[in-house]
C-alpha positions as CSV (number, residue, x, y, z in Angstrom):
1,M,112.9,101.4,26.1
2,D,109.2,101.8,26.5
3,M,108.2,98.4,28.0
4,E,104.7,98.8,26.5
5,L,106.2,98.2,23.1
6,I,107.0,94.6,23.8
7,H,103.3,93.8,24.5
8,T,100.7,93.2,21.9
9,P,97.5,95.3,21.6
10,E,94.3,94.0,23.1
11,G,92.8,91.1,21.1
12,V,95.9,89.8,19.4
13,R,98.7,87.5,20.6
14,D,102.1,86.0,19.7
15,I,102.3,82.2,19.0
16,Y,105.6,80.5,19.1
17,G,107.5,77.3,20.0
18,K,105.7,74.1,20.4
19,E,102.3,75.8,20.4
20,Y,102.9,77.2,16.9
21,A,104.4,73.9,15.7
22,N,101.2,72.2,16.8
23,K,99.1,74.8,15.1
24,L,101.0,74.3,11.8
25,A,100.7,70.6,12.1
26,V,96.9,70.8,12.5
27,Q,96.6,73.2,9.5
28,N,98.6,70.7,7.4
29,I,96.3,67.8,8.5
30,L,93.2,69.8,7.6
31,H,94.8,71.1,4.3
32,K,95.6,67.6,3.1
33,Q,92.1,66.3,3.9
34,I,90.4,69.2,2.1
35,H,92.7,68.5,-0.9
36,L,91.6,64.8,-0.9
37,Y,88.1,66.1,-1.9
38,G,89.6,67.9,-4.9
39,Y,89.8,71.5,-3.6
40,Q,92.5,73.8,-4.9
41,D,94.1,76.7,-3.0
42,I,93.4,80.3,-3.6
43,Q,94.9,83.4,-1.8
44,T,93.0,86.6,-1.4
45,P,94.3,90.0,-0.1
46,T,94.4,90.7,3.6
47,F,92.6,94.0,2.9
48,E,89.9,94.8,0.3
49,Y,87.6,97.6,-0.7
50,F,85.0,98.3,2.1
51,D,82.1,97.5,-0.2
52,V,83.2,93.8,-0.6
53,F,82.0,93.4,3.0
54,G,79.3,96.1,2.9
55,K,75.9,96.1,4.4
56,E,74.3,95.1,1.1
57,I,76.0,91.7,1.3
58,G,75.0,91.1,4.9
59,T,78.4,90.3,6.3
60,T,80.2,91.9,9.3
61,P,78.7,95.2,10.7
62,A,80.7,98.2,9.6
63,N,81.5,99.1,13.2
64,D,83.3,95.8,13.6
65,L,85.6,96.3,10.7
66,F,89.2,97.6,10.8
67,K,88.8,100.5,8.3
68,F,91.4,102.9,6.7
69,F,92.0,105.0,3.6
70,D,94.4,104.5,0.8
71,S,96.3,107.4,-0.9
72,D,93.4,107.9,-3.3
73,G,90.8,108.3,-0.6
74,N,89.2,104.8,-1.1
75,I,87.8,103.2,2.1
76,L,89.6,99.8,2.7
77,C,89.2,97.3,5.4
78,L,91.0,94.2,6.8
79,R,89.0,91.1,5.8
80,P,86.6,89.9,8.6
81,D,85.5,86.9,6.6
82,F,86.9,85.0,3.6
83,T,83.7,84.0,1.8
84,P,83.0,87.4,0.1
85,S,86.6,87.7,-1.0
86,V,86.5,84.2,-2.6
87,A,83.2,85.0,-4.2
88,R,84.7,88.2,-5.7
89,C,87.6,86.1,-7.1
90,A,85.3,83.5,-8.6
91,A,83.3,86.3,-10.3
92,K,86.5,87.9,-11.6
93,Y,88.5,84.9,-12.7
94,F,85.9,82.3,-13.5
95,A,83.1,84.4,-14.9
96,E,82.5,82.1,-17.8
97,E,83.1,78.8,-15.9
98,D,79.9,76.8,-15.9
99,L,81.2,73.7,-14.1
100,P,81.6,73.5,-10.3
101,L,84.6,75.3,-8.7
102,R,86.2,73.9,-5.6
103,L,88.4,76.4,-3.8
104,S,90.2,76.3,-0.4
105,Y,92.1,78.9,1.6
106,V,93.9,79.6,4.8
107,G,94.8,83.0,6.4
108,N,94.0,85.4,9.2
109,T,90.8,87.4,9.6
110,F,90.2,90.6,11.7
111,S,87.3,91.8,13.8
112,N,87.3,95.2,15.5
113,T,84.6,94.4,18.0
114,S,84.8,96.0,21.4
115,L,82.8,93.1,22.9
116,L,85.7,90.6,23.0
117,Q,84.3,88.2,25.7
118,G,87.6,86.4,25.5
119,K,87.7,86.3,21.7
120,L,90.7,87.4,19.6
121,K,90.5,90.2,17.1
122,E,92.8,88.3,14.8
123,T,92.1,84.6,14.1
124,T,93.4,82.0,11.7
125,Q,90.8,80.4,9.5
126,M,90.8,77.6,7.0
127,G,87.9,76.8,4.7
128,A,86.5,75.6,1.4
129,E,83.9,76.9,-1.0
130,L,82.0,74.8,-3.6
131,M,80.6,77.1,-6.3
132,G,78.3,76.3,-9.2
133,D,76.6,73.3,-7.6
134,S,73.1,73.8,-6.0
135,S,72.5,70.1,-5.3
136,V,71.9,68.5,-1.9
137,E,74.8,66.3,-2.7
138,A,77.0,69.4,-2.6
139,D,75.6,70.1,0.9
140,G,76.4,66.6,1.9
141,E,80.0,66.8,0.6
142,M,80.7,69.9,2.6
143,I,79.5,68.5,5.9
144,A,81.1,65.1,5.4
145,M,84.4,66.9,4.6
146,V,84.2,68.9,7.8
147,I,83.6,65.7,9.8
148,D,86.5,63.8,8.1
149,S,88.8,66.7,8.6
150,L,88.1,67.1,12.3
151,L,88.5,63.4,12.9
152,K,91.9,63.5,11.3
153,T,93.1,66.0,13.9
154,G,92.1,63.6,16.7
155,L,88.9,65.3,17.7
156,T,86.1,62.9,18.2
157,Q,83.7,64.5,20.7
158,F,81.9,67.0,18.5
159,Q,78.5,67.6,16.9
160,V,77.5,69.2,13.6
161,S,74.3,71.1,14.1
162,I,72.4,71.8,10.9
163,G,69.7,74.4,10.3
164,E,67.8,75.8,7.3
165,V,67.4,79.5,6.7
166,D,64.4,79.0,4.4
167,F,62.5,77.3,7.3
168,F,62.8,80.5,9.3
169,K,61.8,82.7,6.3
170,G,58.8,80.5,5.6
171,I,57.6,80.8,9.1
172,C,58.0,84.6,9.0
173,E,56.1,84.8,5.7
174,D,53.4,82.6,7.2
175,A,53.1,85.0,10.1
176,K,52.9,88.0,7.6
177,L,56.0,89.7,9.1
178,T,57.6,92.6,7.3
179,K,61.2,92.5,6.2
180,V,62.1,94.8,9.0
181,Q,60.3,92.6,11.6
182,E,62.0,89.5,10.2
183,N,65.5,91.1,10.5
184,V,64.8,92.2,14.1
185,I,63.8,88.7,15.3
186,R,66.6,87.1,13.2
187,D,69.1,89.0,15.3
188,Y,67.3,88.0,18.5
189,I,67.0,84.3,17.5
190,S,70.7,84.1,16.2
191,N,71.6,85.1,19.8
192,K,69.1,82.6,21.3
193,N,67.2,85.5,22.9
194,F,63.6,84.2,22.6
195,F,62.4,86.4,25.5
196,A,63.2,89.4,23.3
197,V,61.5,87.8,20.3
198,E,58.2,87.3,22.2
199,E,58.3,90.8,23.7
200,Y,59.0,92.4,20.3
201,L,56.3,90.5,18.4
202,Q,53.7,91.4,21.1
203,S,54.7,95.1,20.8
204,E,54.2,94.8,17.0
205,V,50.7,93.5,17.6
206,I,51.3,90.1,15.8
207,A,48.5,87.6,16.2
208,E,49.0,85.3,19.3
209,D,48.8,82.1,17.2
210,K,51.6,83.4,14.9
211,I,53.7,84.4,17.9
212,A,53.3,80.9,19.3
213,M,54.3,79.4,15.9
214,I,57.5,81.5,15.9
215,M,58.3,80.9,19.5
216,A,58.1,77.1,18.9
217,I,61.2,77.4,16.8
218,E,63.2,77.4,20.1
219,D,62.3,73.7,20.7
220,L,62.8,72.4,17.2
221,Y,66.2,70.7,17.6
222,G,67.3,67.1,17.7
223,S,67.2,64.0,15.4
224,M,65.4,63.2,12.2
225,D,62.2,62.6,14.2
226,M,62.1,66.3,15.0
227,L,61.9,67.2,11.3
228,E,58.7,65.3,11.0
229,E,57.3,67.2,14.0
230,A,58.4,70.5,12.6
231,G,56.3,70.0,9.5
232,K,53.1,70.3,11.6
233,F,53.8,74.0,12.4
234,S,53.3,75.4,8.9
235,D,52.3,74.3,5.4
236,H,54.2,77.2,3.8
237,P,56.1,76.1,0.7
238,L,59.4,77.4,2.0
239,V,58.9,75.4,5.2
240,K,58.0,72.3,3.3
241,N,60.9,72.5,0.9
242,A,63.4,73.2,3.7
243,L,62.4,70.1,5.6
244,E,62.5,68.0,2.5
245,R,66.0,69.3,1.8
246,L,67.2,68.4,5.3
247,S,65.7,65.0,5.0
248,S,67.5,64.3,1.7
249,L,70.7,65.7,3.2
250,Y,70.5,63.3,6.1
251,Q,70.2,60.3,3.7
252,I,73.3,61.5,1.9
253,L,75.2,61.8,5.2
254,C,74.2,58.3,6.1
255,Q,75.8,57.2,2.8
256,Y,79.0,59.0,3.9
257,Q,78.6,57.1,7.3
258,V,78.9,60.2,9.4
259,E,75.3,60.6,10.6
260,K,76.3,60.0,14.2
261,Y,78.0,63.4,14.3
262,V,74.9,65.2,13.0
263,S,71.8,66.8,14.6
264,F,69.3,69.4,13.5
265,D,68.4,72.9,14.9
266,L,65.7,74.8,13.1
267,G,66.3,77.8,15.5
268,M,69.9,78.2,14.2
269,L,70.4,81.4,12.3
270,S,73.5,83.4,11.5
271,S,74.5,87.1,11.7
272,Y,75.8,86.7,8.2
273,Q,72.7,87.4,6.1
274,Y,74.1,86.1,2.9
275,Y,73.1,82.5,3.8
276,T,70.2,81.3,1.8
277,G,69.7,77.5,2.6
278,I,71.3,75.1,5.0
279,I,73.6,76.4,7.6
280,F,75.7,74.4,10.0
281,K,77.9,74.9,13.1
282,V,80.2,72.5,14.9
283,Y,80.3,72.4,18.7
284,T,82.8,70.6,20.9
285,I,83.8,70.3,24.5
286,G,85.9,73.0,26.2
287,I,85.0,75.9,23.8
288,G,82.1,78.3,24.3
289,D,82.0,79.2,20.6
290,V,81.7,77.1,17.4
291,V,84.9,75.7,15.8
292,V,83.3,75.4,12.4
293,K,80.6,77.4,10.7
294,G,79.2,77.3,7.2
295,G,76.2,77.2,4.9
296,R,74.7,77.8,1.5
297,Y,74.9,81.3,0.0
298,D,73.3,81.2,-3.5
299,K,72.7,84.9,-3.8
300,L,76.2,86.2,-2.9
301,L,78.1,85.6,-6.2
302,P,75.4,87.4,-8.2
303,Y,76.3,90.5,-6.2
304,F,79.8,90.4,-7.8
305,G,78.4,89.6,-11.3
306,K,78.4,85.8,-11.5
307,N,75.1,84.0,-11.3
308,S,76.1,80.9,-9.4
309,P,75.0,79.0,-6.3
310,A,77.5,78.2,-3.7
311,I,78.2,76.6,-0.3
312,G,81.2,76.7,2.0
313,F,82.6,76.5,5.5
314,V,85.3,77.9,7.7
315,I,87.3,76.2,10.5
316,V,88.4,78.6,13.2
317,I,91.9,77.2,13.8
318,D,92.6,79.0,17.1
319,D,89.4,77.7,18.6
320,L,90.1,74.2,17.3
321,M,93.5,74.3,19.0
322,Q,91.9,75.3,22.3
323,A,89.5,72.4,22.0
324,L,92.3,69.9,21.3
325,K,94.3,71.3,24.3
326,R,91.4,71.2,26.7
327,Q,90.5,67.7,25.7
328,K,94.1,66.7,26.1
329,I,94.4,65.5,22.6
330,E,98.0,65.2,21.3
331,V,98.3,66.7,17.8
332,P,99.8,64.1,15.4
333,M,103.2,65.5,14.3
334,E,105.9,64.2,12.0
335,D,108.8,62.7,13.9
336,N,111.4,64.4,11.8
337,H,113.1,67.1,14.0
338,L,116.6,66.6,15.3
339,L,119.0,68.7,17.4
340,I,122.7,68.0,17.1
341,V,124.8,69.4,20.0
342,Y,128.6,69.5,19.3
343,D,131.8,70.9,20.8
344,A,134.6,72.7,18.9
345,A,136.3,69.4,18.0
346,G,133.0,67.9,16.8
347,F,131.8,70.6,14.4
348,S,133.0,68.9,11.1
349,E,131.3,65.7,12.1
350,A,128.1,67.5,13.2
351,L,127.9,69.4,9.9
352,K,128.3,66.2,7.9
353,E,125.5,64.5,10.1
354,A,123.3,67.6,9.5
355,K,123.7,67.5,5.7
356,D,123.0,63.7,5.6
357,H,119.8,64.1,7.6
358,R,118.6,67.2,5.8
359,A,119.0,65.3,2.5
360,K,116.5,62.7,3.9
361,G,114.0,65.5,4.7
362,I,114.8,65.7,8.4
363,H,114.8,69.1,10.1
364,V,118.1,69.6,11.8
365,Q,119.3,72.3,14.3
366,L,123.0,72.6,15.0
367,M,124.0,73.9,18.4
368,S,127.4,74.6,20.0
369,Y,127.8,72.9,23.4
370,D,128.1,75.1,26.4
371,D,129.9,73.3,29.3
372,K,128.1,75.5,31.8
373,K,124.8,73.8,30.9
374,T,123.7,70.2,31.5
375,K,122.4,67.8,28.9
376,N,119.0,68.2,30.6
377,S,119.0,71.9,29.4
378,Y,119.2,70.7,25.8
379,E,116.6,68.0,26.3
380,M,114.2,70.7,27.7
381,Y,115.0,73.0,24.9
382,A,114.1,70.2,22.4
383,S,110.9,69.3,24.2
384,T,109.5,72.8,24.2
385,R,110.2,73.2,20.4
386,G,108.8,69.9,19.2
387,I,112.2,68.3,18.5
388,S,112.0,64.6,19.0
389,R,115.7,63.6,19.1
390,V,118.9,65.1,20.4
391,I,122.4,63.8,19.3
392,Y,125.5,64.8,21.2
393,L,128.9,64.9,19.3
394,L,131.3,65.7,22.1
395,K,134.9,64.8,22.2
């Protein structure tokens, strides 16, 4: 046998045993919490037409997609992101709905980037989308739900960093930047490369005072006090409205009593260009990347034919699991797994025990006793598979 066949390709991995049990337990915790806010599940296809994630929407670059052709010659791709798929569904199945929609999902996404930097090409994501509600209260609900959900998993050391896309756009309009110039520095700023921002703007012969105004974005992060300071940089209407929105959002988060987990970062931007208002990311200890990302995307659904505002978020389950592991947080799991070890004479009794326990909702494994093994072997087997109890029925 070719030994290479038992290995996975670069960027994907197998998950099994206790690790997978923990992952499923975390997904169940998050799922229940999202449902408590009134969200209902939706399932979208693993692959879609290429145009669902095309350049016009501003999602993943084409080079980072897994692309292939169907038998009719259509270009398809594995989904890199759930939001456009859910937006397409909302436009198709809820075209006439004029009240808010609350949808949630879980599944795997795929990125064909060659710049892995330790990241997986296939990751599990869980998220929620609130469509048809443009209010700041909807923004607050999303962020509060994220915080509540993470706390339920046992994670406590994290920070939700909130930005506002319109603040950046207002600054760019104030500086009289073209759309091309705006997109170039958006990419630089989203990667926190402010040296490249300054060099590019100087090469474009932008006025020094406008360059200074844009470069100041780097330092606009922190508490509510920072928002007041940010208002001094520009009196552009987009800037003013963005800061007022963030201030109102903070007041709502105070009512949810989650404000201690919140900070602001006006230099936060996303490579997903469909975001139109607030955006947010969650950082925690032990992970170099964010574990949650989200924001408002009021112009995405119209692309699919439904004129509706929307806001959503996604939790990257694999990164969250890494954070829990590195912070030595035990995943809360149901204590309802049992292993019954029996010998030949004890099979009938073991089967009866198994039926009785299964009727009570307890997960039961039956295993024939091997006298060449010690009881410690079975205890170790149970421990590595998240089985909390072992019963021996040996004559």
